[in-house]
C-alpha positions as CSV (number, residue, x, y, z in Angstrom):
1,M,-38.6,12.5,20.7
2,G,-35.8,11.1,18.3
3,K,-34.9,12.6,14.7
4,D,-37.2,12.6,12.0
5,F,-36.6,10.9,8.6
6,E,-38.4,10.4,5.0
7,I,-38.0,6.6,5.1
8,A,-36.7,4.1,8.2
9,V,-35.7,0.6,7.2
10,V,-35.9,-1.9,9.7
11,G,-33.8,-5.0,9.2
12,G,-30.2,-5.3,8.6
13,G,-29.6,-8.1,6.2
14,I,-29.2,-7.8,2.4
15,A,-32.6,-6.6,1.6
16,G,-32.9,-4.0,4.5
17,L,-29.1,-2.5,3.4
18,T,-30.2,-2.5,-0.1
19,A,-33.3,-0.7,0.5
20,G,-31.4,2.0,2.7
21,L,-28.8,2.4,-0.3
22,A,-31.5,3.0,-2.7
23,C,-33.6,5.3,-0.4
24,A,-30.5,7.5,0.0
25,R,-29.1,7.4,-3.5
26,L,-33.2,8.7,-4.3
27,G,-32.2,11.6,-2.1
28,R,-34.3,10.6,1.0
29,S,-33.3,11.3,4.4
30,T,-33.0,7.4,5.4
31,L,-32.6,5.6,8.8
32,V,-31.5,1.7,8.8
33,I,-32.4,0.1,12.0
34,T,-30.2,-3.0,11.6
35,G,-30.5,-4.5,15.1
36,D,-27.8,-6.5,16.8
37,V,-26.7,-8.6,13.7
38,L,-25.5,-6.6,10.7
39,G,-26.3,-8.8,7.8
40,G,-28.6,-11.5,9.0
41,H,-28.6,-14.9,8.0
42,L,-25.9,-14.3,5.0
43,L,-23.4,-13.6,7.9
44,S,-23.4,-17.5,8.2
45,I,-22.8,-18.2,4.4
46,E,-19.2,-19.3,3.2
47,K,-20.3,-18.4,-0.4
48,V,-23.3,-17.1,-2.0
49,E,-23.8,-18.0,-5.5
50,G,-25.9,-16.4,-8.3
51,Y,-25.3,-13.2,-7.1
52,P,-24.5,-10.7,-10.1
53,G,-20.8,-9.5,-10.1
54,F,-19.3,-12.4,-8.3
55,P,-19.1,-15.4,-10.7
56,D,-17.2,-17.6,-8.1
57,G,-19.4,-16.9,-5.4
58,V,-19.0,-14.1,-2.3
59,P,-19.0,-14.8,1.1
60,G,-21.9,-13.4,3.0
61,Y,-19.8,-11.7,5.7
62,D,-18.2,-10.0,2.9
63,L,-21.2,-9.0,0.9
64,C,-23.5,-7.5,3.7
65,P,-20.5,-5.3,5.0
66,M,-20.3,-3.7,1.3
67,A,-23.6,-3.1,1.1
68,Q,-23.3,-1.3,4.6
69,E,-20.3,0.6,3.4
70,Q,-22.4,1.8,0.1
71,A,-25.4,3.1,2.1
72,V,-23.7,5.0,4.5
73,A,-21.5,6.4,1.6
74,A,-24.7,7.4,-0.4
75,G,-26.1,9.0,3.1
76,A,-28.3,6.8,5.1
77,E,-28.0,6.5,8.7
78,L,-27.6,3.4,10.8
79,T,-28.4,2.4,14.0
80,M,-27.7,-1.0,15.8
81,G,-30.4,-1.0,18.2
82,A,-33.1,-3.4,17.7
83,A,-36.5,-2.0,17.0
84,T,-39.0,-2.9,19.5
85,T,-42.3,-1.1,18.7
86,L,-43.9,0.5,15.5
87,E,-46.9,2.8,15.9
88,S,-49.1,4.9,13.5
89,A,-48.6,8.5,14.5
90,G,-50.5,10.6,12.2
91,D,-49.1,10.6,8.8
92,Q,-46.1,9.0,10.1
93,W,-44.8,6.0,11.8
94,Q,-42.9,6.0,15.1
95,V,-40.2,3.4,15.5
96,R,-38.8,2.8,19.0
97,S,-35.7,0.9,19.3
98,A,-33.1,0.3,22.0
99,D,-31.0,3.1,20.7
100,G,-34.0,5.7,20.8
101,E,-37.3,7.0,19.1
102,F,-37.3,7.8,15.4
103,A,-40.5,9.1,13.2
104,A,-40.7,8.2,9.3
105,R,-43.3,8.9,6.6
106,A,-42.5,5.6,5.4
107,V,-41.3,2.3,6.7
108,I,-39.8,-0.7,4.8
109,L,-39.9,-4.0,6.7
110,A,-37.1,-6.2,6.1
111,T,-36.8,-7.8,9.4
112,G,-36.2,-11.1,7.6
113,T,-36.6,-14.5,9.3
114,S,-35.3,-16.8,12.0
115,L,-34.3,-20.4,12.0
116,K,-36.9,-23.2,12.8
117,A,-35.6,-25.6,15.8
118,L,-36.2,-29.1,15.6
119,N,-38.1,-28.8,18.8
120,V,-36.6,-32.3,20.0
121,P,-35.0,-33.6,23.1
122,G,-31.6,-32.3,23.6
123,E,-31.6,-29.8,21.1
124,E,-31.9,-26.4,23.4
125,R,-29.5,-27.9,25.8
126,L,-26.6,-28.7,23.6
127,K,-27.0,-25.8,21.7
128,G,-23.5,-24.2,21.1
129,K,-22.2,-27.9,22.4
130,G,-22.7,-29.5,19.0
131,V,-26.1,-27.8,17.9
132,S,-25.5,-25.3,15.5
133,H,-26.8,-23.2,12.7
134,C,-23.6,-21.7,11.2
135,A,-21.3,-24.3,9.2
136,S,-18.6,-21.9,8.3
137,C,-18.4,-21.0,11.7
138,D,-18.0,-24.5,13.7
139,A,-17.1,-26.9,10.7
140,P,-13.1,-26.2,11.4
141,L,-13.9,-27.3,14.7
142,L,-15.3,-30.4,13.8
143,R,-12.3,-31.6,11.3
144,N,-12.1,-35.3,10.6
145,R,-15.3,-35.8,12.7
146,R,-19.0,-36.8,11.4
147,V,-21.7,-34.6,11.6
148,V,-25.6,-34.6,10.8
149,V,-27.3,-31.8,8.7
150,A,-31.1,-31.8,9.4
151,G,-33.1,-30.5,6.3
152,G,-33.2,-30.9,2.3
153,G,-33.5,-27.2,1.1
154,D,-30.9,-24.7,-0.4
155,S,-29.4,-24.1,3.2
156,A,-29.3,-27.4,4.3
157,L,-27.1,-28.6,1.3
158,Q,-24.8,-25.7,1.1
159,E,-24.1,-25.8,4.5
160,A,-23.2,-29.6,4.0
161,L,-21.1,-29.1,1.6
162,T,-19.1,-26.5,3.7
163,L,-19.1,-29.2,6.5
164,A,-17.7,-31.7,4.0
165,Q,-14.6,-29.8,3.3
166,H,-13.6,-30.5,7.3
167,A,-15.6,-33.3,8.5
168,A,-15.0,-37.2,7.9
169,G,-18.5,-37.3,6.9
170,V,-21.9,-35.4,6.4
171,T,-25.4,-37.3,6.7
172,I,-28.2,-35.3,5.4
173,V,-31.4,-36.4,7.1
174,H,-34.7,-35.0,5.6
175,R,-38.4,-35.7,6.0
176,G,-39.3,-35.8,2.2
177,A,-38.6,-38.6,-0.5
178,E,-36.8,-35.8,-2.7
179,L,-34.3,-33.1,-1.9
180,T,-36.0,-29.4,-2.5
181,A,-32.7,-27.5,-3.0
182,Q,-31.9,-26.2,-6.1
183,R,-30.2,-28.2,-9.0
184,S,-26.5,-27.0,-8.6
185,F,-26.4,-27.8,-4.9
186,R,-28.2,-31.3,-5.1
187,A,-25.7,-32.3,-8.2
188,R,-22.9,-31.3,-6.0
189,A,-24.1,-33.0,-2.6
190,E,-25.5,-35.9,-4.2
191,T,-21.8,-36.8,-5.8
192,H,-19.7,-35.7,-2.9
193,P,-17.9,-38.7,-1.7
194,K,-18.2,-37.4,2.0
195,I,-22.1,-37.0,2.1
196,D,-24.7,-39.7,2.5
197,F,-28.8,-39.0,2.8
198,R,-31.6,-40.4,4.9
199,A,-34.8,-39.8,3.1
200,D,-38.1,-39.9,4.6
201,S,-36.4,-39.3,7.8
202,E,-36.2,-36.8,10.9
203,I,-34.5,-36.1,14.0
204,V,-36.4,-37.3,17.2
205,E,-33.5,-36.4,19.8
206,V,-30.0,-35.1,20.0
207,L,-27.9,-37.5,22.1
208,G,-25.1,-36.4,24.3
209,T,-24.6,-35.4,27.9
210,D,-22.2,-32.1,28.1
211,V,-21.7,-32.5,24.2
212,V,-23.2,-33.6,21.2
213,S,-22.5,-37.6,20.5
214,G,-25.2,-38.4,18.0
215,A,-28.6,-38.0,16.9
216,R,-31.7,-40.7,17.0
217,V,-33.3,-41.2,14.0
218,R,-37.1,-42.0,12.9
219,A,-38.0,-42.8,9.4
220,R,-41.3,-42.8,8.1
221,T,-41.7,-46.5,8.5
222,G,-41.4,-46.0,12.6
223,D,-37.9,-47.6,12.7
224,E,-35.5,-45.8,14.9
225,H,-31.5,-45.8,14.8
226,E,-28.7,-43.4,16.2
227,L,-26.3,-41.7,14.2
228,E,-22.9,-41.1,15.9
229,A,-22.2,-37.3,15.5
230,A,-20.4,-34.6,16.9
231,G,-22.3,-31.9,15.4
232,V,-26.0,-31.5,14.3
233,F,-26.6,-28.6,12.2
234,V,-30.1,-27.6,11.7
235,Y,-31.9,-26.1,8.5
236,I,-35.4,-27.2,8.3
237,G,-37.2,-23.9,7.4
238,L,-37.3,-20.4,8.4
239,V,-40.1,-18.4,10.5
240,P,-40.8,-14.9,9.7
241,C,-39.9,-12.2,12.0
242,T,-43.0,-10.3,12.3
243,A,-43.7,-9.6,16.0
244,L,-43.0,-5.8,15.3
245,V,-46.0,-5.6,13.0
246,G,-48.1,-8.2,14.7
247,G,-51.8,-6.9,14.7
248,L,-50.6,-3.9,12.3
249,V,-50.6,-5.3,9.0
250,S,-52.1,-8.5,7.2
251,L,-49.9,-11.9,7.4
252,T,-50.2,-15.3,6.0
253,A,-50.9,-18.2,8.1
254,S,-47.6,-18.8,8.1
255,G,-46.6,-15.2,9.5
256,H,-45.4,-13.4,6.3
257,V,-46.1,-10.1,5.4
258,L,-48.9,-9.7,2.6
259,T,-48.0,-7.2,0.2
260,D,-49.5,-6.1,-3.4
261,A,-46.9,-5.8,-6.5
262,A,-45.4,-2.8,-5.3
263,L,-44.5,-4.2,-2.3
264,R,-47.0,-2.4,-0.3
265,A,-48.4,-3.7,2.8
266,S,-52.0,-3.3,4.0
267,R,-51.3,-0.2,5.9
268,R,-50.6,3.3,4.6
269,G,-47.0,4.2,4.3
270,L,-45.7,0.2,5.5
271,F,-43.9,-1.7,2.6
272,A,-42.1,-4.9,2.9
273,A,-38.9,-6.5,1.5
274,G,-37.0,-9.6,1.4
275,T,-37.9,-13.2,3.3
276,V,-40.4,-11.6,5.7
277,R,-42.5,-11.0,2.7
278,A,-45.0,-13.5,1.6
279,G,-44.0,-14.9,-1.7
280,A,-40.3,-13.9,-1.5
281,A,-37.8,-16.2,-3.2
282,G,-35.5,-16.7,-0.7
283,R,-32.4,-15.9,-2.2
284,A,-29.9,-13.2,-1.8
285,V,-30.1,-11.5,-5.2
286,A,-34.1,-11.5,-4.8
287,A,-33.8,-10.0,-1.6
288,A,-31.6,-7.4,-2.8
289,G,-34.0,-6.5,-5.6
290,E,-36.8,-6.1,-3.3
291,G,-35.1,-3.9,-1.3
292,T,-34.6,-1.5,-4.4
293,R,-38.1,-2.4,-5.3
294,A,-39.5,-1.3,-2.2
295,A,-37.4,1.8,-2.0
296,L,-38.7,3.1,-5.3
297,A,-42.1,2.7,-4.3
298,A,-41.8,4.5,-0.9
299,D,-40.1,7.3,-2.9
300,E,-43.2,7.4,-5.5
301,F,-45.4,7.1,-2.2
302,L,-43.8,10.5,-0.6
303,S,-44.0,11.9,-4.0
304,T,-47.5,11.6,-4.7
305,G,-49.3,10.4,-1.6
306,D,-51.1,8.1,-3.5
307,W,-52.4,4.7,-1.7
308,P,-54.4,2.0,-2.6
309,G,-58.0,2.6,-1.4
310,R,-57.4,5.9,-0.4
């Protein structure tokens, strides 16, 4: 049997790291199970905007290590092995990971999301050969070449703006008639000389033999045409990572964890924060706030033992 903690946080993104920091500062023995990739989606974001204290934005690959250092300095323990099972064990929760077994009286689920795939021919075969989810990683490799971005939300436009710093041109293909990204991203993308748009359209095939050479795009009218491109970047949505709690807690139809206002899930001692949670705002600053809220709620639960419906 592994070590016992008062609170275990499952997830190494900004929600999980902030929850770990807040729990440790509250004096609770805290374990943060980060998984293999510390930082989550933010690691691929070149500039996180709207985060307090950083008026010019902050790279996600800087922000998350800062949060990690703060959490460890406050007394939280971190383990990199991904959590594999979560089971009730009396008045505790048993968490198994690649690094061992741990017990905790309360668990904060901050497992985040994974990126949706297009699920079209050529995508899986050419992954890492021009199909990508990380503009900051791959944009320098595509200097002076054309690329395609799938999606119309914040991530798609933010990554398109990063790509435009290097690529000869960026075509954004999105299914809707209107972009859904926040206004500041829309304004910059719509006026950028290197960015153009294909609305009411979707990618139906990624083209190329050994590397990406283009994308086949179908308009809502049914018309199809090919776009020449050396890279296809996919940001069409997110899937909540809830395999760990399947059958344990109530989920929405989309698979997100249902919580009350105190971020309590449907099982005693379980909380959720960040994009895995139903109703989450999907922004870094909101995820950090939820991590703190979940920590405060878990601390109160450990102090009082109160739980709805008890």
